[in-house]
Structures are given as structure tokens and as C-alpha cells.
C-alpha positions in Angstrom: -8.9 65.7 -45.3 -12.0 63.7 -44.4 -11.1 61.0 -47.0 -7.6 60.6 -45.3 -9.2 60.3 -41.9 -11.6 57.7 -43.1 -8.8 55.7 -44.7 -6.7 55.9 -41.5 -9.7 54.8 -39.4 -10.4 51.8 -41.6 -6.7 50.8 -41.5 -6.7 51.1 -37.7 -9.8 48.9 -37.4 -8.4 46.3 -39.7 -5.1 46.3 -37.8 -7.0 46.0 -34.4 -9.1 43.2 -35.7 -6.1 41.3 -37.0 -4.4 41.7 -33.6 -7.5 40.4 -31.8 -7.6 37.4 -34.2 -4.0 36.7 -33.5 -4.5 37.0 -29.7 -7.5 34.6 -29.9 -5.5 32.1 -32.0 -2.5 32.3 -29.6 -4.8 31.5 -26.6 -6.4 28.7 -28.5 -3.1 27.1 -29.5 -1.7 27.6 -25.9 -4.8 25.9 -24.5 -4.5 23.0 -26.9 -0.8 22.5 -26.0 -1.7 22.5 -22.3 -4.3 19.9 -22.7 -2.1 17.7 -24.8 0.7 17.8 -22.1 -1.6 16.6 -19.3 -1.2 12.9 -18.7 -4.2 10.7 -17.7 -3.2 9.0 -14.5 -6.7 7.7 -13.6 -6.1 4.2 -15.1 -3.1 3.1 -13.0 -2.5 -0.6 -13.2 -0.6 -0.9 -9.9 -1.4 0.8 -6.7 1.2 0.3 -3.9 1.8 1.7 -0.4 1.8 0.9 3.3 3.0 2.2 6.7 5.4 1.4 9.5 4.4 2.0 13.1 6.6 2.0 16.3 5.1 2.4 19.8 7.1 2.5 23.0 6.0 2.8 26.7 8.3 2.9 29.8 7.3 3.1 33.4 9.4 3.5 36.6 8.1 3.3 40.2 9.7 4.3 43.5 7.8 4.0 46.8 4.6 3.7 44.8 1.8 2.8 47.3 -0.4 1.3 44.6 2.3 -1.3 43.8 3.5 -2.5 40.5 6.8 -3.3 38.7 9.6 -1.0 39.5 10.5 -0.9 35.8 8.6 -1.9 32.7 9.4 -1.3 29.0 7.1 -2.3 26.1 7.9 -1.8 22.4 5.6 -2.8 19.6 6.1 -2.4 15.8 3.9 -3.0 12.8 4.9 -3.1 9.2 2.1 -3.2 6.6 2.4 -3.1 2.8 0.1 -3.7 -0.1 0.3 -4.0 -3.9 -3.0 -3.9 -5.9 -3.1 -4.7 -9.6 -6.1 -4.0 -11.8 -6.4 -4.2 -15.6 -9.6 -5.0 -17.4 -11.3 -7.9 -15.8 -8.2 -9.0 -14.0 -7.2 -8.1 -10.4 -4.5 -9.2 -8.1 -4.4 -8.0 -4.5 -1.3 -8.6 -2.3 -0.7 -7.6 1.4 2.1 -8.1 3.9 1.7 -7.6 7.7 4.5 -8.1 10.2 4.0 -7.4 13.9 6.7 -7.7 16.5 6.5 -6.7 20.2 8.8 -7.0 23.3 8.1 -6.3 27.0 10.5 -6.3 29.9 9.5 -5.9 33.6 11.3 -6.4 36.9 8.9 -9.3 37.9 8.6 -11.2 34.6 11.9 -10.4 32.8 12.0 -10.0 29.1 9.7 -11.7 26.6 8.0 -11.1 23.3 4.4 -10.1 23.4 3.7 -10.2 19.6 5.2 -11.9 16.6 3.1 -12.4 13.5 4.0 -12.7 9.8 1.0 -12.7 7.4 1.2 -12.8 3.6 -2.0 -12.8 1.5 -2.4 -12.9 -2.3 -5.7 -13.0 -4.1 -6.4 -13.2 -7.9 -9.8 -12.3 -9.3 -11.5 -12.3 -12.7 -14.6 -10.3 -13.1 -17.7 -12.5 -13.9 -20.4 -9.9 -13.1 -20.7 -6.4 -11.6 -19.3 -6.6 -8.1 -18.5 -10.4 -8.4 -15.1 -12.1 -9.1 -14.0 -15.7 -9.5 -10.5 -16.4 -8.3 -8.0 -18.0 -6.1 -6.6 -17.0 -2.6 -3.3 -17.9 -1.0 -2.4 -17.1 2.6 0.7 -17.8 4.7 0.9 -17.1 8.4 3.7 -17.8 10.9 6.1 -16.1 13.3 9.9 -15.5 13.3 11.1 -16.1 16.8 10.5 -18.7 19.6 7.7 -18.2 22.0 7.2 -19.7 25.5 4.5 -20.6 28.0 5.5 -19.2 31.4 4.6 -20.8 34.8 4.1 -19.1 38.1 7.4 -20.4 39.4 9.3 -18.7 36.5 9.9 -21.8 34.4 9.1 -21.7 30.8 8.2 -24.2 28.0 8.7 -23.4 24.3 5.4 -23.4 22.4 6.2 -21.9 19.1 9.1 -21.1 16.7 9.6 -20.2 13.0 7.3 -22.4 10.9 6.1 -24.0 14.1 3.3 -23.5 13.6 2.8 -22.1 10.1 -0.5 -22.1 8.2 -0.6 -22.3 4.4 -4.1 -22.0 2.8 -5.1 -22.4 -0.9 -8.6 -21.5 -1.7 -10.6 -21.2 -5.0 -13.8 -19.3 -4.7 -15.9 -16.3 -5.5 -15.5 -12.7 -4.2 -18.2 -10.1 -3.6 -16.8 -6.5 -3.8 -19.6 -3.9 -3.6 -17.2 -1.0 -3.2 -13.5 -0.3 -2.7 -13.7 -0.6 1.0 -15.3 -4.0 1.5 -14.8 -7.5 0.1 -16.1 -10.9 1.0 -14.4 -14.1 -0.3 -16.2 -17.5 -0.1 -14.9 -21.0 -0.8 -16.6 -24.3 -0.2 -13.4 -26.2 -1.1 -10.3 -25.0 0.7 -7.1 -26.9 1.5 -5.1 -25.8 4.6 -1.8 -27.2 5.7 -0.6 -26.8 9.3 3.2 -27.0 9.5 5.2 -27.8 12.7 8.9 -27.9 11.7 10.3 -28.0 15.2 11.1 -31.6 16.2 10.3 -31.1 19.9 6.9 -29.6 19.2 6.0 -32.2 16.5 6.9 -35.0 18.8 4.1 -34.1 21.2 1.6 -33.5 18.4 1.4 -29.7 18.9 -1.2 -27.7 16.9 -3.1 -30.8 15.9 -0.3 -32.4 13.9 0.1 -36.1 14.5 3.0 -37.1 16.8 6.4 -37.0 15.0 4.7 -35.6 11.9 5.5 -32.2 10.6 2.5 -31.4 8.3 -1.3 -31.8 8.8 -3.6 -31.4 5.8 -7.2 -30.2 6.3 -10.0 -29.8 3.8 -13.0 -27.5 4.4 -15.0 -24.3 3.9 -13.4 -20.9 4.1 -14.6 -17.3 4.2 -12.7 -14.0 4.7 -14.2 -10.5 5.0 -11.9 -7.4 4.6 -12.8 -3.8 5.4 -10.4 -0.9 4.8 -11.6 2.7 5.3 -9.7 6.0 5.3 -12.3 8.4 6.7 -10.1 11.4 6.3 -6.3 12.3 6.4 -6.3 11.7 10.1 -8.4 8.6 10.8 -8.3 5.2 9.2 -9.6 1.7 10.1 -8.6 -1.8 8.9 -10.3 -5.1 9.7 -10.0 -8.7 8.6 -12.0 -11.7 9.6 -11.1 -15.3 8.5 -13.3 -18.3 9.2 -12.4 -22.0 8.5 -14.3 -25.2 9.1 -12.6 -28.5 8.7 -14.9 -31.0 7.0 -12.8 -34.0 8.1 -12.7 -33.3 11.9 -15.2 -31.4 14.1 -16.6 -29.2 11.3 -18.8 -27.3 13.9 -15.7 -26.1 15.7 -14.9 -23.1 13.4 -11.4 -21.6 13.5 -11.5 -17.8 13.8 -8.8 -15.2 13.0 -9.9 -11.6 13.4 -7.6 -8.6 13.4 -8.5 -4.9 13.8 -6.5 -1.7 13.7 -7.7 1.9 14.2 -5.2 4.6 13.5 -5.4 8.3 14.2 -2.6 10.5 12.6 -1.8 13.3 15.1 0.8 15.0 12.9 3.2 14.0 10.1 5.0 11.3 12.2 3.1 10.9 15.4 0.0 8.6 15.6 -2.3 7.0 18.1 -3.2 3.4 17.3 -5.6 0.9 18.9 -5.6 -2.8 17.9 -7.7 -5.7 18.9 -7.0 -9.3 17.7 -9.0 -12.5 18.4 -7.8 -16.0 17.5 -9.5 -19.3 18.1 -8.2 -22.6 16.8 -9.6 -25.8 18.3 -6.3 -27.6 17.5 -4.3 -25.1 19.6 -4.6 -26.8 23.0 -2.1 -24.8 25.2 -4.5 -23.4 27.8 -6.6 -24.3 30.8 -5.4 -25.8 34.1 -3.7 -28.7 32.3 -2.4 -26.6 29.4 -4.2 -29.0 27.1 -7.4 -27.1 26.3 -8.3 -24.6 23.5 -9.3 -21.1 24.3 -10.0 -17.7 22.6 -6.7 -15.8 22.3 -7.4 -12.0 22.7 -4.8 -9.2 22.3 -5.5 -5.5 22.8 -3.0 -2.8 22.3 -3.2 1.0 22.7 -0.1 2.9 21.6 1.3 6.3 20.9 4.3 6.5 18.7 6.0 7.0 15.4 4.3 6.3 12.1 5.4 6.8 8.5 3.4 6.1 5.4 4.8 5.2 2.1 
């Protein structure tokens, strides 16, 4: 009897050990299959995205002691997209920004208060850690006609599509210490100012010679870009361009500086604040005689619809 029990016990132990070995092997094989199925997405060549923002504000007054327009309506929109390529030592950054705004009041009527199309493309080749050699292309213009308004209500056209437009081609070096900041420097940049409209070119608007449609400038160029997403709710974007024309008044540096702070309140609602500053010594549309340069400053605070893609 004891011999039979011993034999049965040994058989049970062998059977249990075999079952355990099979369980371990099944777990091992399942784990290996899971690892093999996981795809490595850390080395994406293209990264693309952007957002669309629409803000609107409307005011109506009736017997309002403080005064003001009886009716005002302001609508501003901003479309921003990007496509970034990175493979080995090669990189290619592309951005598109389009701003369009409209305001209507009982005292001033309807007019646009923003209109800007900006396309930037930058190629880089890594020559050292944090340093690239490359080429930058930039195109800036607007789509619709703009006007200068006088106190008596009269208006004079001062801009239109491709009037002006700025095309810049710039070989140089880029310093990129991290993903948020980059600085591009070029001592040899060509910039073309285009005034396609005949009435504007006839008066030599935007520095173009009278009855000419294109002005060529050669000088130094620098652009600094900062993009930071602090968290899922708060992000900030800033770009500063500086250009000095070697051939005419090189000390009068042209400035183009745009900033946008965005706070995402929920999935579709956001609070945005933007401040832009532009100075171009050739844009002489200001002052008592409308023939002087001046810093152009635009500030906008808006609450509205925002969707990211």
C-alpha cells in the first residue's frame, strides 16, 4: 500500500511540475508576442498639426451715460498650421499663419482690423550639436484691400493683395538649444518688396520706386522663435524678425514681432491674448502728413471657439 501511495505521489508531483512548466512557457510566449506587436512610434519623420481660433464680441447701448457706439461687432479669426520634418541630420520646418478680422460700429461703419498671410519654410542640416546650417524662405502679405480713414469719413486705399508682399530668402546658421527655442542668423539675405497694385506703385508706396512693382534689398537678417506648451491648458508662441538693409539706412532696423498666449478653458472654448509690433522705415503712412514711419502695434483679447488638429 505504501509503495502505491509513493508511486502516486511521484506521479502527481511530476504532473504538477509539468503543468507549471507549461504555464511559465505560455506566459513567456505571450509576453514575447505582445512585445513584438508593439510599434515604435518615437522616430516619426513628420509631425503635423495646428489650430483654428474664432473670437467674436458684440455690444449694444441704449441711453448709456458714459457714451459710446450704439452698436459694435468685432470678429477675429486665426488659422495656424505646421509641418515639421526630421530625419538624421536633415530637418525641414514649415508654418502657415492666416489672421483675418472685421469690425463694424455705428460711428465708423465696417472695416477690416486684421489681415495677414504668413508662410515660413526653413531647411536645416546638422553641423554640430544644437547647430544647423540651412536656408530660410518667408512670404508675407494680405488678401483684401485696406484703407486709411480720415476724420471726415473719407478713405484712401493703402494695401491690397500682393501690395505689399514681402519675399525673403536667407542662407544662414541656426542655434536650437531645445525644442522650444530657435535662433536663425544670416549676414547675407535678399528681400523683395512687391507692390502689384498700379495706384500704389505709382506713388512709390512701401519704398518701391514710383511706377515700379518690385524693390530688392540686401542685408542682415535674424529671427527668434519660441513655442511652449506649459500644460494642456496654457501655451505661448512668439516670433521676432529683424532685418537691416545694407544698401539704405542700415541703422533703421525693420521689426516684425508677433506674440500669442492661449488658455484652453474646455474642449472648444479658449481665452487668447495677442500683441503684435511692426516697424518698417519704408512704410510711411503715418503722422500729420501721412508720410512718416511709425511703430504699428496691435493688441487683442478674445474669448471664443478654438479647435486643435
